[in-house]
C-alpha positions in Angstrom: 6.8 -3.0 14.9 7.0 -6.6 13.7 6.9 -7.2 10.0 3.5 -8.5 9.0 3.6 -8.2 5.2 4.9 -10.8 2.7 6.7 -10.2 -0.5 3.7 -10.7 -2.7 1.7 -8.2 -0.7 4.6 -5.8 -0.9 4.9 -6.0 -4.7 1.1 -5.6 -5.2 1.1 -2.4 -3.0 4.0 -0.9 -4.8 2.5 -1.6 -8.2 -0.9 -0.1 -7.1 0.9 3.0 -5.7 2.7 3.5 -9.1 -0.5 3.0 -11.0 -2.4 5.5 -8.8 0.4 8.0 -9.1 0.6 7.7 -12.9 -3.2 8.0 -13.2 -3.2 11.2 -11.1 -0.1 12.9 -12.6 -1.2 12.2 -16.2 -4.6 13.8 -15.5 -6.5 10.6 -16.1 -8.0 10.9 -12.6 -8.5 14.3 -11.1 -10.6 16.0 -8.5 -11.6 14.3 -5.2 -11.2 10.7 -6.6 -7.7 11.5 -7.9 -6.6 12.9 -4.6 -8.0 10.0 -2.6 -6.3 7.5 -4.8 -3.0 9.4 -4.6 -3.2 9.4 -0.8 -4.0 5.7 -0.8 -1.0 5.1 -3.1 1.3 7.0 -0.8 0.0 4.9 2.2 0.5 1.7 0.2 4.1 2.8 -0.7 4.9 3.6 2.9 3.5 0.4 4.3 5.4 -1.6 1.6 8.7 0.1 2.5 8.4 -0.6 6.2 6.9 -4.1 5.8 4.2 -3.2 8.3 0.5 -2.6 7.9 -1.3 -1.2 10.9 -4.7 -2.5 9.7 -3.2 -6.0 9.6 -1.9 -5.6 13.1 -5.3 -4.4 14.4 -7.0 -7.3 12.8 -4.3 -9.8 13.8 -3.5 -10.7 10.2 -0.2 -11.5 8.6 0.6 -12.0 4.9 4.2 -13.2 5.6 4.8 -16.9 6.2 7.2 -16.5 9.2 5.9 -17.4 12.6 5.1 -14.7 15.1 
């Protein structure tokens, strides 16, 4: 797994994961929408931690500036 995620992308994913988690656990979002956003938040957090996005890899995209 080569890193394909830049620092800005990583920060945005972490912030979105935190926002989704807070919205879910405070009860602002609940039900199906809340669960979907919570799952998306967990995926964002995991991809940010490992610096790899499988969707980027499948599409041949990179958000980091380093050469392949």
